[in-house]
C-alpha positions in Angstrom: -206.2 -119.1 -155.7 -203.1 -119.6 -152.6 -201.0 -119.1 -155.2 -202.6 -115.9 -156.2 -202.8 -114.3 -153.1 -199.0 -115.7 -152.1 -198.0 -113.7 -155.7 -200.3 -110.7 -154.8 -198.5 -110.5 -151.0 -195.0 -110.3 -153.0 -195.6 -107.7 -155.3 -197.4 -105.4 -152.2 -194.5 -105.8 -150.5 -192.1 -105.0 -153.2 -193.8 -101.9 -154.3 -193.9 -100.8 -150.2 -190.5 -101.7 -150.1 -189.8 -99.6 -153.6 -191.6 -96.5 -152.8 -191.6 -95.9 -149.1 -188.1 -97.5 -148.7 -189.1 -99.0 -145.6 -186.4 -101.3 -143.7 -186.0 -104.8 -144.1 -188.0 -106.6 -141.3 -190.1 -107.6 -143.7 -191.5 -111.0 -143.5 -194.7 -109.3 -142.7 -194.3 -107.2 -145.7 -194.1 -110.5 -147.9 -196.6 -112.4 -146.9 -199.5 -109.9 -145.7 -200.8 -106.6 -147.8 -200.8 -103.0 -147.0 -204.3 -103.0 -146.6 -204.7 -106.5 -144.4 -202.9 -104.5 -141.9 -204.5 -101.3 -142.0 -207.6 -102.8 -141.6 -206.1 -105.2 -138.1 -205.5 -101.6 -136.9 -208.8 -100.0 -137.5 -210.6 -102.6 -135.8 -208.0 -101.8 -132.8 -208.3 -98.2 -132.5 -210.8 -97.2 -134.9 -210.4 -95.6 -138.6 -208.3 -92.4 -138.3 -206.7 -90.5 -135.8 -203.4 -90.4 -133.9 -203.5 -94.0 -132.3 -203.9 -95.5 -136.3 -200.5 -94.0 -136.8 -199.7 -95.2 -133.9 -200.7 -99.1 -134.2 -199.5 -99.0 -137.5 -195.7 -98.6 -136.4 -196.4 -100.8 -133.3 -197.3 -104.0 -136.0 -194.3 -103.2 -138.3 -191.8 -102.9 -135.0 -192.8 -105.9 -133.4 -191.8 -108.0 -136.2 -188.5 -106.3 -137.1 -186.7 -109.1 -135.3 -187.9 -111.1 -138.7 -185.4 -109.0 -140.7 -183.3 -111.2 -141.9 -184.9 -114.6 -142.1 -184.0 -117.0 -144.7 -186.2 -119.7 -145.4 -186.4 -123.1 -148.3 -188.0 -121.5 -150.8 -190.7 -124.4 -150.6 -191.9 -123.5 -147.7 -193.1 -120.2 -148.7 -196.6 -121.5 -149.3 -196.3 -122.9 -145.4 -195.2 -119.2 -144.3 -197.9 -117.6 -146.3 -201.1 -119.6 -144.7 -199.1 -119.4 -141.0 -199.4 -115.2 -141.5 -202.9 -115.7 -143.0 -204.0 -117.4 -139.7 -202.1 -114.7 -137.9 -204.0 -111.9 -139.5 -207.5 -114.2 -139.2 -206.4 -114.0 -135.0 -205.4 -110.5 -134.9 -209.1 -109.3 -136.3 -210.5 -111.7 -133.5 -208.6 -110.0 -130.8 -209.4 -106.7 -132.3 -213.1 -107.5 -132.7 -212.7 -109.0 -128.7 -211.6 -105.6 -128.0 -208.2 -106.6 -127.4 -204.8 -104.3 -126.6 -202.2 -103.8 -129.9 -199.4 -103.4 -127.7 -199.7 -106.7 -126.5 -201.4 -108.6 -129.6 -198.4 -107.8 -131.9 -195.9 -109.1 -130.1 -197.3 -112.3 -129.3 -198.1 -112.4 -132.9 -194.4 -111.8 -133.8 -193.3 -114.6 -131.4 -195.8 -117.1 -132.5 -194.3 -116.6 -136.3 -190.5 -116.8 -134.9 -191.7 -120.0 -133.4 -193.8 -121.2 -136.7 -190.3 -120.3 -138.8 -188.3 -122.4 -136.9 -190.5 -125.1 -137.6 -190.3 -124.8 -141.2 -188.0 -127.4 -143.3 -184.8 -126.3 -143.9 -183.0 -125.7 -147.2 -180.2 -127.9 -148.6 -176.4 -127.1 -147.7 -175.2 -125.6 -151.4 -172.9 -128.2 -152.7 -169.6 -127.4 -154.4 -168.0 -126.9 -156.5 -170.7 -126.7 -159.4 -174.0 -126.9 -160.6 -177.5 -125.1 -160.3 -178.8 -126.5 -157.4 -182.9 -125.9 -157.2 -183.0 -128.1 -153.7 -180.9 -125.2 -152.2 -182.7 -122.5 -153.8 -183.8 -120.2 -150.3 -186.1 -117.3 -149.9 -185.1 -113.7 -148.5 -187.5 -112.1 -146.7 -185.3 -109.0 -147.2 -186.4 -108.5 -150.2 -189.2 -111.3 -150.9 -187.2 -112.4 -153.4 -185.4 -116.2 -154.3 -181.8 -117.4 -154.6 -179.8 -120.2 -155.4 -176.1 -121.2 -154.6 -173.6 -118.9 -156.1 -171.7 -121.4 -157.8 -171.0 -121.9 -161.5 -172.2 -124.0 -164.0 -169.1 -125.1 -164.9 -167.7 -128.0 -163.3 -163.9 -128.7 -162.9 -162.1 -131.0 -165.5 -161.1 -134.4 -164.3 -158.7 -135.9 -166.1 -158.9 -139.5 -167.1 -155.9 -141.8 -167.7 -156.2 -144.8 -170.2 -153.9 -147.2 -172.0 -154.4 -147.8 -175.7 -156.2 -150.2 -176.8 -158.2 -150.1 -173.1 -161.6 -148.7 -172.5 -162.3 -145.5 -171.2 -165.7 -144.8 -169.6 -167.2 -141.6 -168.1 -169.6 -141.2 -165.6 -171.8 -138.3 -165.3 -173.1 -138.0 -162.1 -173.1 -134.5 -159.8 -173.3 -134.8 -155.8 -176.0 -132.9 -155.3 -179.7 -133.6 -155.9 -181.3 -133.4 -159.3 -185.0 -133.3 -160.1 -186.3 -136.3 -160.6 -188.6 -135.0 -164.0 -187.4 -134.3 -167.5 -183.2 -134.7 -166.8 -181.1 -135.0 -170.1 -177.8 -136.1 -170.8 -175.8 -134.8 -174.2 -172.3 -135.2 -174.5 -169.6 -133.8 -176.6 -165.9 -133.6 -177.6 -163.2 -131.6 -178.0 -160.0 -133.7 -179.8 -156.7 -132.6 -180.6 -155.7 -133.3 -177.0 -157.3 -129.9 -176.2 -157.8 -129.7 -172.2 -160.0 -126.9 -172.1 -163.6 -125.7 -170.8 -164.6 -123.1 -173.7 -167.5 -124.9 -175.6 -166.3 -123.0 -178.9 -164.3 -126.3 -179.0 -166.1 -128.7 -178.8 -168.7 -131.3 -181.4 -171.8 -132.7 -180.6 -171.6 -136.6 -180.0 -174.9 -137.8 -181.1 -175.0 -141.5 -180.8 -173.7 -140.9 -176.9 -176.7 -140.5 -174.6 -177.5 -141.3 -170.8 -175.0 -140.6 -167.8 -172.8 -143.4 -168.8 -170.8 -143.8 -171.8 -167.1 -145.2 -172.9 -165.0 -145.7 -175.4 -163.3 -148.6 -176.7 -160.8 -149.2 -178.2 -159.3 -146.1 -176.7 -157.0 -144.5 -179.5 -154.1 -142.0 -179.2 -156.9 -139.7 -181.5 -159.1 -139.8 -178.7 -157.3 -137.6 -176.5 -158.9 -134.6 -176.0 -161.6 -133.3 -173.3 -165.3 -134.7 -173.0 -168.2 -133.0 -171.4 -171.3 -133.9 -170.7 -174.1 -131.5 -170.2 -177.4 -132.2 -167.7 -180.4 -130.8 -168.4 -183.8 -130.3 -167.0 -186.6 -129.1 -169.6 -183.5 -127.9 -171.6 -182.4 -125.4 -169.1 -178.8 -126.8 -167.8 -178.0 -127.9 -164.4 -174.4 -128.9 -164.9 -171.5 -129.2 -167.4 -168.7 -132.1 -166.2 -166.0 -132.0 -168.2 -163.1 -135.3 -168.7 -160.2 -135.0 -170.4 -158.8 -138.0 -171.2 -155.0 -139.2 -171.6 -154.2 -141.9 -174.2 -150.7 -143.6 -173.1 -149.1 -146.1 -174.9 -146.8 -147.1 -177.9 -147.1 -145.0 -180.9 -149.0 -147.3 -183.5 -146.5 -149.2 -186.5 -145.1 -147.1 -189.4 -147.5 -147.8 -192.0 -146.9 -147.9 -195.9 -149.6 -145.4 -197.5 -151.4 -147.8 -199.1 -152.1 -149.5 -195.5 -153.0 -145.8 -194.2 -155.4 -145.5 -197.3 -157.1 -148.8 -196.9 -158.0 -148.3 -193.1 -159.7 -145.6 -194.1 -161.6 -147.3 -196.8 -162.8 -149.8 -193.8 -163.1 -146.9 -191.4 -160.8 -148.6 -188.8 -160.2 -145.0 -187.2 -163.6 -143.9 -185.3 -165.3 -141.0 -186.4 -165.4 -137.8 -185.0 -169.5 -138.7 -184.2 -169.0 -142.7 -183.4 -166.6 -142.0 -180.6 -168.5 -142.4 -177.6 -171.1 -145.4 -177.4 -173.4 -145.6 -174.9 -172.7 -148.0 -172.3 -175.0 -151.2 -172.4 -173.9 -153.0 -169.1 -172.9 -157.3 -169.2 -175.0 -159.1 -166.5 -171.7 -159.4 -164.4 -171.4 -155.5 -164.5 -175.0 -155.1 -163.8 -174.5 -157.1 -160.5 -171.2 -155.2 -159.9 -171.7 -152.2 -160.5 -174.6 -150.8 -158.6 -174.6 -147.7 -160.7 -175.7 -149.7 -163.7 -178.9 -150.8 -161.6 -181.0 -148.2 -163.9 -184.7 -149.2 -163.6 -185.1 -150.7 -167.2 -181.9 -152.8 -166.0 -183.6 -153.8 -163.3 -186.8 -154.7 -165.2 -184.5 -156.7 -167.5 -182.9 -158.7 -164.2 -186.3 -159.4 -163.3 -187.2 -161.0 -166.5 -184.7 -162.7 -166.8 -185.5 -163.8 -162.9 -188.9 -165.0 -164.0 -187.9 -166.7 -166.9 -185.6 -168.9 -165.1 -188.0 -169.2 -161.9 -190.8 -170.7 -164.3 -188.4 -173.0 -166.4 -187.3 -174.9 -163.2 -191.2 -175.1 -162.2 -192.0 -176.2 -165.7 -188.7 -179.0 -166.0 -190.0 -180.0 -161.9 -193.6 -180.8 -163.4 -192.2 -182.9 -166.0 -190.0 -185.0 -164.0 -192.8 -185.4 -161.8 -194.9 -186.5 -164.2 -192.0 -188.9 -165.6 -191.4 -190.1 -162.0 -195.0 -190.7 -161.4 -196.1 -192.9 -164.8 -193.0 -195.0 -164.2 -194.5 -196.1 -160.9 
């Protein structure tokens, strides 16, 4: 019900902005309705007459100081609740025969203090990405916006020696939502350094935020792309240009080349990237490898080792006691 009331207040504010072309002092317009403001003035000065119009003008003038207010998008409900409490307080003042000339400026000052105590939105972190935690709500038009940054991140250069391992980390420097995050990988071969999506092919074997190629061959030169999504909505696209260096392969006869093709020695496009399954040593050395599943594996190994040590100690104790 609270969210429905908030949506109705925003719709009323947008209608007022569109129809009456009022100036954008409009945190008041975003979180209160015209009928609520009119009712307060009627309680102060009566149902009609010149004083009613004067009261309405004084009401809006008191809140012009909030014209350029920008708040954390997630704090909208808190600010809406504060305005609701304000309208109830003004109604009580009007019922007590108070003066609107005093009540409205005091209410505006209290709302300014409330706004300064709201949790601030996170700063936009360049150079790329849809950063929902940095979304802001603008009272000037009763709408929200995110950082004006592209989805495509700059291409990162990765150079490896032929035969070595190439590893890609699909990390971004801004906070991601905790739920429904997926990673997908694509490849543009032929030595292309590009961000044009038409050149990329899906890599179905690759999944997760870490992927690797081993051993890296000259045919792997090109651009690899990782797409981060939340519930099928792209949040960022990362690009890695892989440059494989080293001596060219030895000359081969046509028969050797055919035999290699039969044995599928050369990696197929769909198998270029494989998921990274770290060894125990890599789990201990690389902090980013400590995913929940890997932590569970380590905990299981620790529990098994502890149980084995306990059993061995118990057997030794029984043997020692039986000997005595």
